[in-house]
N, C-alpha and C positions, 0 to 999 in steps of 0.2 A: 504494500500500499504506500503510495507516494504522500510526502509530507507537503503541508502549505509553508512555502517560504516568501517571505516579502522582503524585497531587497529596497533600500531607500538610498538614492542619491540625493545630494542637497547643495544648493548654494549657500555660501556662509553668509549667518545672519538671518536665515530664513526660518530657523527654528526646527529643521529637520530632524535633528536629533531628538529632540523632544517630542517630535510627532511620533517618531519610532518607540521611544521609551513608553509614551502613553499608549501606543497601539499594542505593544506587547502586554502591558498590564492590563488592558481591556480584554485581549484574547487569551491571557493567561499562557503565554508561550515564552520559550527563551528569547533572550535580547543579547545581540552581540555588536558591541562598538569598538572602542579602545580597550574593552577586556579581552580582545583577541590578543593583544599584545602580551598581556600576563598569562593567557592561556598557552600561547606560543612559548613564553619565556619558561613556564613551568614545565612544558612538555619536553623542551629541548635542553633545559639545565643552562641556559644563556641568560645573561642579564637582560632584564625588561629593557633597560635603556638603550640596548643595541637595536632592538625591533622598533623602539619608538622613534630613534633616530632616521630611520628609514620608511616609517609609516607614510602613506600616501604622498610619496615624494618621489621623484626620478632623478637619476644623475646619470646623464648621457656620458657615454664612454666610446672609445674606438673599438670595442669589443662588442661581437654580436652575442645575443642571448643563446645558450645552448639547447635551450627547448626541454631540458630535463631538470628535475628537482634535485639539487645538492642537499643532503642532510646536514642539520646544523654543527654534527659532531665532526664533519668533514673540514680540515684546516682550510680548505678553498671557500668555505662559505663565509663570504665577507662583503657581498655587494647588494645593491637595491634589489637586483634581479632574484638572486637566491632568497631575500626575505619575501620579495612578492611570491615567489613560487611556493616557498613553505607556507605562507599565509593562506594561499588559495587552496592548497591542499587541505589545510584546517578546515575553511569554510566548506569545502566539499564534503568532508567527514561530518561535520556539525549538522548540515543540512540534510544528511542521510539519515540522522539519527532521531530528529524530532521537528515539530512546527517550530519556526522562529522568524526573528526579524533581524536582519542584518544590515548594518548602516556602512554605505560607502564601499571602498577597497575593491572595486570592480566586480562586486559580487554578482550584479544582474548579468554580466557578460560570462563569469565562471561557471553560473549554475544554468546556462542557457540548455544545455543538453542532458541536465542531471536526472531527469524523469520526475522531479518534484512538481507540483503546483505552484508555479513560480509566478508570482505577481511583482512586476517591476515598476517602482515609483520614483518620480522625481520632484522632489519639493523646492519651492523657488518663491521669491517674493520679489516685487520691484526695488531696485537699487536703492533709492532713496528710503524705503521701509526699512532695508537691511541697515542702512548707514544708522538710522535712528536707534535702532536695537542694539547694535555693536557700541554705539556711543554711550547708552545708558547701562549696558551690561559691564563696561570696562572703564566707565567715566573718562573717557578720552574724547578729544576734539573731532568734529566733522571731517576735517581733512585726514587726521589720523585713522579714524574709521573707514573712510573712503579709500585710502591706501590699503589697509589691511584686508578688506573685503575682495579687491581687485587682485592682491598679490596672492591671497589663498585660492581664490577661484581660478587663478592662472594655473597655479600648481595642481589643483584637482584635474582641471583640464588637460594640461600636459601629462599628468599621470595615466588618465585614462585612455589618452590617445596612444601612448608610448605602449600600454600594455594590451590595448584591445584593437588599436587602428581605427578607431571610431571617435566621433564627436561627442563629448561628454553631455552637452547640453541639447543634443538633437532628440526631438521627441520620438523618433524611430526607435530609439533604444529602450521605451518605457511603455508600459500599458497604462499608467495614471500620472498626469502631471497636475500638481495641487498648489495654488497660490495661497499661502498662508496669510497674506495680508487681506484677502478676502473671507477666509474660512477660519483662520485662528487654529490654534494646535488642537484642542479637543475635538472641535468639528472635523479637521483634517484626518485626525485618527479614526474618528467614528465613520467617516466616508469611506476609508480605506476598508476598515472592518466589514462593512455592509457589502462592499464589492466582493471581498475575498470569500464571503459566505455564499455568493452566488457564482462565483468564478468558474 
């Protein structure tokens, strides 16, 4: 029997992480986000800081990716690509075990042929709304918030493009796109839950 797996990609400041957490709570299912870093650390025996350093970022090099997963205990396990491959293996394993919500990390692409009931979500909000959210959350200026949002979204876009060959913000990669400025966190989570029930 296949599991229901909801992946959530999100623009920075849109509240996508909060939508995912609320959705997992509403559905009573597992929730995976940055805790994947600690799961990977526990499983591999390597420091969480190592995985955190490479999380959702990409470092371009002159070397092509090998296309095979190098285990963390291998002394050659030291690149962004190795961390990505290991993290994706964990995502596939977790999705095979139970219903869950997974935030970011190209999970919508990784699980495309998993056989699970996969619902791919993109959470966004207009840039000015994201700026206001980030200003309030971190008590920073409008200029700082604007710069931070653009920088983080750029990193996420490059990360997604590098590992999938696709455009991160393209609606073609998702089943549902939700504007939290219109719906709010709880309503957005509720909408996804209702769609998942009949998907």
